[in-house]
C-alpha positions in Angstrom: 17.4 5.2 -15.9 13.8 4.1 -15.6 11.8 2.2 -13.0 8.4 0.6 -13.3 6.5 0.2 -10.1 3.7 -2.3 -10.2 1.3 -1.0 -7.5 -0.7 -4.0 -6.1 -3.2 -2.1 -3.9 -6.7 -3.5 -3.9 -8.2 0.0 -3.6 -9.4 1.5 -6.9 -10.5 4.6 -5.0 -9.8 6.0 -1.6 -6.6 6.2 0.5 -4.1 3.4 -0.1 -1.2 3.0 2.4 0.9 1.3 -0.3 0.2 4.0 -2.9 1.2 6.7 -0.4 4.5 4.8 0.4 5.2 4.4 -3.3 4.7 8.2 -3.7 7.0 8.8 -0.7 9.7 6.5 -2.2 9.3 8.1 -5.6 10.8 11.2 -4.1 14.0 9.3 -3.4 14.1 7.9 -6.9 13.7 11.4 -8.3 16.6 12.6 -6.2 18.8 9.9 -7.9 17.6 11.0 -11.4 15.6 7.7 -11.8 12.5 8.3 -13.8 9.6 6.1 -12.7 6.2 5.1 -13.7 3.6 3.7 -11.3 1.2 1.3 -12.8 -1.8 0.9 -10.5 -2.8 -2.6 -11.4 -6.4 -2.4 -10.1 -7.0 0.2 -12.8 -6.1 -2.2 -15.6 -7.7 -5.2 -17.1 -5.3 -8.1 -16.4 -6.9 -11.5 -17.0 -5.7 -14.7 -15.3 -3.2 -16.7 -17.3 0.4 -17.7 -17.6 1.3 -16.1 -21.0 2.0 -12.6 -22.1 -0.7 -12.7 -24.9 -4.0 -14.5 -24.3 -6.8 -15.3 -26.7 -8.8 -12.4 -25.1 -7.1 -9.0 -25.2 -6.2 -7.3 -22.0 -3.8 -4.7 -20.7 -0.9 -7.1 -19.8 1.0 -7.0 -23.1 1.4 -3.2 -22.8 2.4 -3.4 -19.1 4.9 -6.2 -20.0 6.5 -3.9 -22.7 6.9 -1.2 -20.1 8.7 -3.7 -17.9 11.0 -4.7 -20.8 11.8 -1.0 -21.5 12.7 -0.3 -17.8 15.9 -0.9 -15.9 14.2 -1.5 -12.6 11.1 -3.5 -11.7 9.5 -2.8 -8.3 6.5 -4.7 -6.8 4.6 -2.6 -4.3 2.0 -4.5 -2.2 0.0 -4.5 0.9 0.0 -7.6 3.1 -3.1 -9.7 3.0 -3.1 -12.8 5.2 0.7 -12.8 5.3 1.0 -12.7 1.5 1.3 -10.2 -1.3 -1.9 -9.0 -2.9 -3.8 -10.8 -5.6 -2.9 -8.0 -8.0 0.8 -8.8 -7.6 0.1 -12.5 -7.8 -1.6 -12.1 -11.2 1.5 -10.3 -12.5 3.7 -13.1 -11.3 1.5 -15.6 -13.1 1.5 -13.6 -16.3 5.3 -13.4 -16.1 5.5 -17.2 -16.1 6.1 -17.1 -19.8 9.5 -15.6 -19.1 10.4 -18.7 -17.1 9.2 -20.8 -20.1 11.7 -18.9 -22.3 14.5 -19.6 -19.8 13.6 -23.3 -19.7 13.8 -23.5 -23.5 17.5 -22.5 -23.2 17.2 -18.8 -24.2 18.3 -15.8 -22.1 15.7 -14.2 -20.0 14.2 -11.0 -21.5 14.5 -9.6 -17.9 18.3 -10.2 -17.6 20.1 -7.2 -16.3 17.1 -5.6 -14.6 17.1 -4.8 -11.0 14.2 -5.7 -8.7 12.9 -4.6 -5.3 9.8 -4.7 -3.1 7.7 -2.1 -1.3 5.4 -3.5 1.4 2.8 -2.1 3.8 0.9 -3.8 6.5 -0.2 -3.6 10.2 1.4 -6.9 11.3 4.1 -9.4 10.3 4.7 -10.5 6.8 7.3 -8.3 5.1 10.1 -10.9 5.3 7.9 -13.6 3.9 6.7 -11.5 1.0 10.2 -10.2 0.2 11.5 -13.8 0.2 8.8 -15.0 -2.1 9.2 -12.1 -4.6 13.0 -12.2 -4.4 12.9 -16.0 -5.2 10.5 -15.2 -8.2 12.8 -12.4 -9.4 15.8 -14.7 -9.2 14.0 -17.4 -11.3 13.1 -15.0 -14.1 16.5 -13.2 -14.3 15.9 -10.1 -12.2 18.7 -9.2 -9.9 17.7 -8.2 -6.3 20.6 -6.1 -4.9 21.0 -5.7 -1.1 18.8 -3.1 0.7 16.1 -3.1 -2.0 13.1 -3.7 0.2 11.1 -1.0 1.9 8.7 -2.5 4.4 6.6 -0.5 6.8 4.6 -2.4 9.4 2.6 0.0 11.6 -0.8 -0.2 13.3 -1.6 3.0 11.4 -2.0 0.8 8.3 -4.9 -1.2 9.8 -7.9 -1.7 7.6 -10.0 0.6 9.8 -7.4 3.3 10.4 -8.4 6.8 9.7 -4.9 8.2 9.0 -4.8 10.9 6.4 -2.4 11.1 3.5 -0.5 13.8 5.4 -0.2 11.7 8.5 1.1 8.7 6.5 3.7 10.8 4.7 4.9 12.4 8.0 5.2 9.0 9.6 7.2 7.6 6.6 9.4 10.7 6.5 10.2 10.5 10.2 10.8 6.8 10.4 11.7 5.5 7.0 13.7 8.2 5.1 17.0 6.5 5.8 15.6 3.1 4.5 14.1 4.7 1.4 17.4 6.6 0.7 19.4 3.3 1.1 17.1 1.5 -1.3 17.4 4.3 -3.9 21.2 4.3 -3.4 21.5 0.6 -3.9 19.5 0.6 -7.1 21.7 3.3 -8.5 24.9 1.6 -7.4 23.9 -1.7 -9.0 22.7 -0.4 -12.3 25.0 -1.5 -15.1 
């Protein structure tokens, strides 16, 4: 079993709350013998567009192949103005070609894959983001089982917070271990 986690942090360097939460959740995937790869989108050249292959080469076709090879697709995003990050939005736009395939009467290349969402923020927005991404997943053939969202809203995530990686992981372990375990359990339970 393999998961691909598209990490939508906007931070190329420095501490990312979302990246630390993904690292924390990865421990729960490992306990369930789910291999996973985290693709930090900001480190890749992903051009705007709505097709897998564009006239100008970029990194998306390779990332798309990794999605096709995986059983599980997870989007991990911070909340920016009550929405997912621009990095995640670009992936949604590049996956639009899957919707074109479905509209042409063919099966989705993503049929049978499971999806989920990991979200960090310092105010409301998790439900809105989960709803939008679950709707998108549904439209392209990705199944979203119950309990496959892990959202952490905490003032310690604020843009100017000086929390350390250790403080973040301690907070997640204390308050979100049960949620992370339930998400990993649901993914395993619903894999075909």
